[in-house]
N, C-alpha and C positions, 0 to 999 in steps of 0.2 A: 592540516600539516602534520607533517612526523615531526617525531620530539626531537629536540635540539638540545646537547649537553656542552656545557658553559665550565669548564674545569677552572677554579678557582685558583691563581696562583699565591693567595693567603699562605696555602698549605706548603707551597713549593721551597726549594732552597733557592733564598733571595741572592745567595751568593753565585748562582749558577742561573738565571732566570733563562737567558737564552738556551740554553740546555734543556732546561724544563718545559719551555714553550715546543720545543721540537719533541719533547717526548710525549707528548699528548697530540701528535698528528691524526689527523682523522675529526679532531673535535669540530664543531661548530664554531665555537667562540671560544676565545680566552678572556674570562673573567678578571678583573683588576680590581682590586678594593683601594679606594682613597680613603684614608682616614686621617683628620687632622687634630685627635687630641682633644676636641672640643666638642663636636656634635655627637662623638662617641669616645671612650676612655681609650683609646689607642692610637698610634701613629705608625704609619704605613710609607707611603710615597707619594710622587707627586710628578707634577709635568715632564720634569726631565726622564725618568724612567720610562714613562709612558712612550715617550718619544725614541728612545733606544729601543724597548721592546718591539714598538710597530716597525722598526727597520730589521729586527731581528726573526721575526716571524711573518708567515703569508695567513695566519689564521686570524681573523678580525678581532679586535679588541672591545671587549664590553667592558667600560668603566663605569664602575659603580661610587658613586659620589657620597661618602658618609662624613660631609664637611656643612660647614658655616657657610652661610653667603653663596650657595652656588648658582646664583644669577649672575655672579661677578665670575666665577672660576670656570662654569662648565664650558664654555665657547672654548676656552683654551685647550680641554683635552680634545674636543675634536679637531683643533689645529694641530695638535700634538700626535694626530693619527688615530683615534678612538671612530670605530666605526659605529657604535653603540653608546651614549651617555646617559646613567641614569642619576636623576636629582632626589632627593627626599622631598616630598611635601611640605614636611613637617619644617623645614630649612629653608624653603623656596619662598621668596616675597612674592613673585608673580609669576607663577608655574605655567599659565597659558603664555604667557610672552617669552619665558626662557625655552619651554617646548617646541615653539615655532621657531626660536633663534638656532637652536640645536637641528633642526629639521633644514634650516635654511644653509646651514653651513657645511650640510649635506650627510649628516649622521643620524643615525635613528635614535629619537626622542622616548626616554622611558621613564617613568615617575614611581618612586618605590613609597611603600608604607610600613612603616615599624608595626609590630605585632599588635599593638593596642590600639592604631589608628584604623576606624573604619571605612570601607570603601564607599559608603553610599554618600557621602556628602560630596564626592567625587565624581559622580555620575556623569555631570555636565561635562567634564573636563576629558572625559576618555577619547572621544574624537578627534582631539590635537594629540594624540600618544601613537607611538609605535608599538611600544610594549609595556604593561604594568608589572613591576615586582612587589611580590608578598613575601615580606621576610616571615621567615617560619623559626627563627632564633631573633634574641634581641642583638641587633647590631653591634660589633665591635672586636669580635673575636672569633677564629676559626674553632671547629672541632667541639661546637657545643650541641647538645641532644635536640632532636626535632620537636616541634611544640605540635601535639594533634588537634590542640583546639584553634589551630589556624586553618583546619580542613572546610569548615562550614565557610570560612571567609573565603577561600579559594572557590568553593562552589557558588557562592553568591556574585562573586566577580565574574566567574565563566556565565551566570545568568544574565548580567548585564550587559556583558560583551555581545552573547547572542540577541538581548532585546535590540539592541542599538544596530545588529547587524554589522560589527566591526570585524576587520582583519587586525585584531588587536592580539599580540604575542601575549602569554601570561605566565612570566616568569614566578619560580620559587627559589630560595636562597637560605640555607641554614640547617643541616644535620640531614640533605639529601644523599642517601646512600640506597645500596642494594635491599635495604631493609624498610625503605619510605620512598621509594622513587614511585612504586606503583600506586600506592595511596594518595600521593599527589596528581599522578596522571588521572586516575581515575575521577579525582575531584575537578580537574579542569585544567590543569597545567600542563604547557605545552614546552616550556624551556626549563632547563635544571641546571643550578648551580651547583658543583660537587666540587669539594675541597679535598679533605682528608679521604673520602671514599675514592679519589682517584690518585692522589700524589703519595697517599700512602699505600697505594697497591703496588705488588712487585712489577708489574705491567701496565703503567697509566695508560696507554693507548689500548690494551684489552680493556680496562676497566671503564674506559668509555664507550666502546661496544658493548659490552656487557649492560651498562646502565640504558644506553639508547634501545636495545632489545626489550629490556625490561619494561619500559616507558611506552614502545610502541605496541606491546601485547595489551597492557592496562588499558592503553588509550583505545585501542578497536574493539575493547569489549564496554567501553564506556557510556552512559546513556547519553550523554551531552555531546560525545564523538559521533555516534550514529544518528544525531537528529540535526548535525550541524549540515 
Protein backbone atom coordinates (compact mmCIF):
# COMPACT_ATOMS: atom_id res chain seq x y z
CA UNK A 1 0.00 0.00 0.00
CA UNK A 2 1.22 3.49 -0.77
CA UNK A 3 2.01 5.71 2.18
CA UNK A 4 -0.83 7.80 3.56
CA UNK A 5 -0.38 11.18 5.24
CA UNK A 6 -2.81 12.37 7.90
CA UNK A 7 -2.09 15.99 8.97
CA UNK A 8 -3.00 16.66 12.58
CA UNK A 9 -5.18 19.70 13.19
CA UNK A 10 -3.80 19.81 16.72
CA UNK A 11 -1.05 21.93 15.14
CA UNK A 12 -3.49 24.03 13.08
CA UNK A 13 -5.09 27.37 13.91
CA UNK A 14 -8.30 26.40 15.73
CA UNK A 15 -9.89 29.76 14.83
CA UNK A 16 -9.57 28.88 11.12
CA UNK A 17 -10.18 25.14 11.01
CA UNK A 18 -12.10 25.14 7.71
CA UNK A 19 -9.28 27.09 6.01
CA UNK A 20 -6.66 24.90 7.65
CA UNK A 21 -8.43 21.79 6.34
CA UNK A 22 -8.35 23.20 2.82
CA UNK A 23 -4.67 24.09 3.21
CA UNK A 24 -3.78 20.38 3.12
CA UNK A 25 -5.74 19.47 -0.01
CA UNK A 26 -4.25 16.24 -1.27
CA UNK A 27 -3.83 14.73 2.19
CA UNK A 28 -5.27 11.24 2.60
CA UNK A 29 -6.87 12.01 5.96
CA UNK A 30 -7.34 14.84 8.41
CA UNK A 31 -6.28 13.68 11.88
CA UNK A 32 -8.50 15.01 14.66
CA UNK A 33 -7.16 14.66 18.21
CA UNK A 34 -9.96 14.46 20.77
CA UNK A 35 -8.72 14.92 24.36
CA UNK A 36 -10.82 15.06 27.52
CA UNK A 37 -8.31 16.29 30.16
CA UNK A 38 -8.74 12.96 31.98
CA UNK A 39 -7.13 10.21 29.90
CA UNK A 40 -4.50 12.79 28.86
CA UNK A 41 -3.67 16.13 30.50
CA UNK A 42 -5.07 18.30 27.73
CA UNK A 43 -8.49 19.40 26.48
CA UNK A 44 -9.19 19.91 22.78
CA UNK A 45 -12.48 19.43 20.97
CA UNK A 46 -15.51 17.17 20.75
CA UNK A 47 -18.42 15.96 18.67
CA UNK A 48 -19.82 19.40 17.61
CA UNK A 49 -16.48 20.50 16.14
CA UNK A 50 -16.11 17.19 14.28
CA UNK A 51 -19.60 17.65 12.84
CA UNK A 52 -18.69 21.14 11.62
CA UNK A 53 -15.34 20.02 10.23
CA UNK A 54 -16.94 17.12 8.35
CA UNK A 55 -19.19 19.64 6.57
CA UNK A 56 -16.25 21.92 5.75
CA UNK A 57 -13.92 19.43 4.05
CA UNK A 58 -14.03 16.53 1.62
CA UNK A 59 -10.92 15.01 3.23
CA UNK A 60 -12.00 12.06 5.39
CA UNK A 61 -11.65 12.57 9.12
CA UNK A 62 -9.46 10.27 11.22
CA UNK A 63 -10.59 10.83 14.82
CA UNK A 64 -8.14 9.80 17.54
CA UNK A 65 -9.96 9.55 20.86
CA UNK A 66 -7.62 10.16 23.78
CA UNK A 67 -10.50 9.95 26.22
CA UNK A 68 -11.93 7.89 29.02
CA UNK A 69 -14.97 5.70 28.29
CA UNK A 70 -14.45 5.41 24.50
CA UNK A 71 -16.99 2.56 24.51
CA UNK A 72 -19.62 5.19 25.24
CA UNK A 73 -18.40 8.02 23.03
CA UNK A 74 -16.72 6.50 19.96
CA UNK A 75 -19.96 5.68 18.07
CA UNK A 76 -20.99 9.34 18.31
CA UNK A 77 -17.90 10.36 16.33
CA UNK A 78 -18.90 8.05 13.50
CA UNK A 79 -22.34 9.65 13.52
CA UNK A 80 -20.65 13.08 13.51
CA UNK A 81 -18.91 12.24 10.24
CA UNK A 82 -15.63 10.50 11.09
CA UNK A 83 -14.50 7.93 8.52
CA UNK A 84 -12.02 6.34 10.94
CA UNK A 85 -12.23 6.25 14.73
CA UNK A 86 -9.31 5.27 16.97
CA UNK A 87 -9.78 4.31 20.61
CA UNK A 88 -7.06 3.61 23.17
CA UNK A 89 -6.93 0.03 24.35
CA UNK A 90 -5.83 1.31 27.77
CA UNK A 91 -9.21 3.07 28.14
CA UNK A 92 -11.59 0.65 26.40
CA UNK A 93 -13.70 -1.70 28.51
CA UNK A 94 -14.54 -4.05 25.63
CA UNK A 95 -12.25 -3.35 22.66
CA UNK A 96 -13.55 -6.12 20.39
CA UNK A 97 -17.16 -5.10 20.88
CA UNK A 98 -16.24 -1.45 20.36
CA UNK A 99 -14.30 -2.16 17.15
CA UNK A 100 -17.26 -4.12 15.80
CA UNK A 101 -19.67 -1.32 16.67
CA UNK A 102 -17.52 1.28 14.91
CA UNK A 103 -17.34 -0.93 11.82
CA UNK A 104 -21.08 -1.63 11.94
CA UNK A 105 -21.74 2.10 11.85
CA UNK A 106 -19.69 2.41 8.67
CA UNK A 107 -16.28 3.68 9.81
CA UNK A 108 -12.84 2.10 9.99
CA UNK A 109 -12.02 0.81 13.47
CA UNK A 110 -8.60 1.58 14.87
CA UNK A 111 -6.92 0.82 18.18
CA UNK A 112 -4.11 2.90 19.70
CA UNK A 113 -1.28 1.89 22.03
CA UNK A 114 0.58 4.30 24.28
CA UNK A 115 4.39 4.00 24.16
CA UNK A 116 4.62 1.72 27.21
CA UNK A 117 1.81 -0.61 26.07
CA UNK A 118 3.16 -3.73 24.33
CA UNK A 119 1.51 -5.10 21.20
CA UNK A 120 1.90 -8.81 21.99
CA UNK A 121 -1.05 -9.18 24.42
CA UNK A 122 -3.38 -7.86 21.71
CA UNK A 123 -2.29 -10.09 18.84
CA UNK A 124 -5.62 -11.92 18.81
CA UNK A 125 -7.52 -8.62 18.45
CA UNK A 126 -5.80 -7.57 15.24
CA UNK A 127 -8.32 -9.22 12.86
CA UNK A 128 -11.04 -7.06 14.43
CA UNK A 129 -9.28 -3.86 13.37
CA UNK A 130 -8.75 -1.84 10.22
CA UNK A 131 -5.80 0.08 11.62
CA UNK A 132 -3.44 -0.02 14.59
CA UNK A 133 -1.90 3.19 15.91
CA UNK A 134 1.44 3.12 17.68
CA UNK A 135 2.06 6.33 19.60
CA UNK A 136 5.63 7.51 19.09
CA UNK A 137 5.29 10.15 21.83
CA UNK A 138 3.29 10.21 25.06
CA UNK A 139 -0.22 11.29 24.02
CA UNK A 140 -1.52 14.67 25.09
CA UNK A 141 0.44 17.41 23.35
CA UNK A 142 1.72 18.18 19.87
CA UNK A 143 5.27 19.16 19.01
CA UNK A 144 7.01 16.44 21.04
CA UNK A 145 10.23 14.73 19.99
CA UNK A 146 9.93 11.34 18.28
CA UNK A 147 10.76 8.35 20.51
CA UNK A 148 13.23 6.15 18.60
CA UNK A 149 12.66 3.35 21.09
CA UNK A 150 9.28 2.79 19.41
CA UNK A 151 10.87 1.55 16.17
CA UNK A 152 11.30 -2.07 17.38
CA UNK A 153 7.64 -2.07 18.44
CA UNK A 154 6.61 -0.93 14.95
CA UNK A 155 8.69 -3.77 13.48
CA UNK A 156 7.15 -6.37 15.81
CA UNK A 157 3.67 -5.14 14.95
CA UNK A 158 4.37 -5.36 11.22
CA UNK A 159 5.61 -8.92 11.74
CA UNK A 160 2.37 -9.86 13.53
CA UNK A 161 0.31 -8.31 10.73
CA UNK A 162 2.23 -10.38 8.18
CA UNK A 163 1.99 -13.51 10.34
CA UNK A 164 -1.80 -13.35 10.21
CA UNK A 165 -1.98 -12.20 6.59
CA UNK A 166 -3.96 -9.10 7.50
CA UNK A 167 -4.68 -6.00 5.41
CA UNK A 168 -4.22 -3.89 8.52
CA UNK A 169 -2.92 -0.34 8.28
CA UNK A 170 -0.15 0.58 10.73
CA UNK A 171 -0.21 4.21 11.80
CA UNK A 172 2.37 6.22 13.74
CA UNK A 173 1.65 9.46 15.55
CA UNK A 174 4.08 11.75 17.33
CA UNK A 175 7.17 13.59 16.15
CA UNK A 176 6.71 12.46 12.53
CA UNK A 177 8.70 14.77 10.27
CA UNK A 178 11.08 14.81 7.33
CA UNK A 179 13.78 13.66 9.78
CA UNK A 180 11.86 10.65 11.15
CA UNK A 181 9.31 9.46 8.58
CA UNK A 182 11.75 7.29 6.63
CA UNK A 183 12.70 5.34 9.78
CA UNK A 184 9.02 4.78 10.53
CA UNK A 185 8.33 3.55 7.01
CA UNK A 186 11.35 1.27 7.02
CA UNK A 187 10.15 -0.24 10.30
CA UNK A 188 6.71 -1.01 8.89
CA UNK A 189 4.38 1.99 9.24
CA UNK A 190 2.24 2.99 6.27
CA UNK A 191 0.00 5.74 7.71
CA UNK A 192 1.70 8.81 9.14
CA UNK A 193 0.23 11.51 11.37
CA UNK A 194 2.17 14.76 11.04
CA UNK A 195 1.26 17.95 12.89
CA UNK A 196 3.86 20.68 13.14
CA UNK A 197 5.80 19.19 10.20
CA UNK A 198 2.80 20.06 8.01
CA UNK A 199 1.12 23.04 9.63
CA UNK A 200 4.42 24.63 10.59
CA UNK A 201 5.51 24.65 6.94
CA UNK A 202 5.09 27.66 4.68
CA UNK A 203 3.18 25.44 2.22
CA UNK A 204 1.31 22.69 4.11
CA UNK A 205 0.09 20.96 0.95
CA UNK A 206 3.64 20.73 -0.39
CA UNK A 207 4.80 19.41 2.99
CA UNK A 208 2.23 16.61 2.68
CA UNK A 209 3.50 15.72 -0.79
CA UNK A 210 7.13 15.74 0.34
CA UNK A 211 6.45 13.53 3.36
CA UNK A 212 4.50 11.05 1.23
CA UNK A 213 7.35 10.89 -1.29
CA UNK A 214 9.89 10.23 1.46
CA UNK A 215 7.74 7.51 2.98
CA UNK A 216 7.09 5.84 -0.38
CA UNK A 217 10.81 5.78 -1.20
CA UNK A 218 11.69 4.30 2.18
CA UNK A 219 8.92 1.71 1.92
CA UNK A 220 10.13 0.60 -1.52
CA UNK A 221 13.49 -0.32 0.03
CA UNK A 222 12.07 -1.89 3.22
CA UNK A 223 12.39 -5.62 3.74
CA UNK A 224 8.82 -5.94 5.06
CA UNK A 225 7.38 -4.38 1.90
CA UNK A 226 9.52 -6.46 -0.42
CA UNK A 227 8.27 -9.68 1.17
CA UNK A 228 4.64 -8.53 1.36
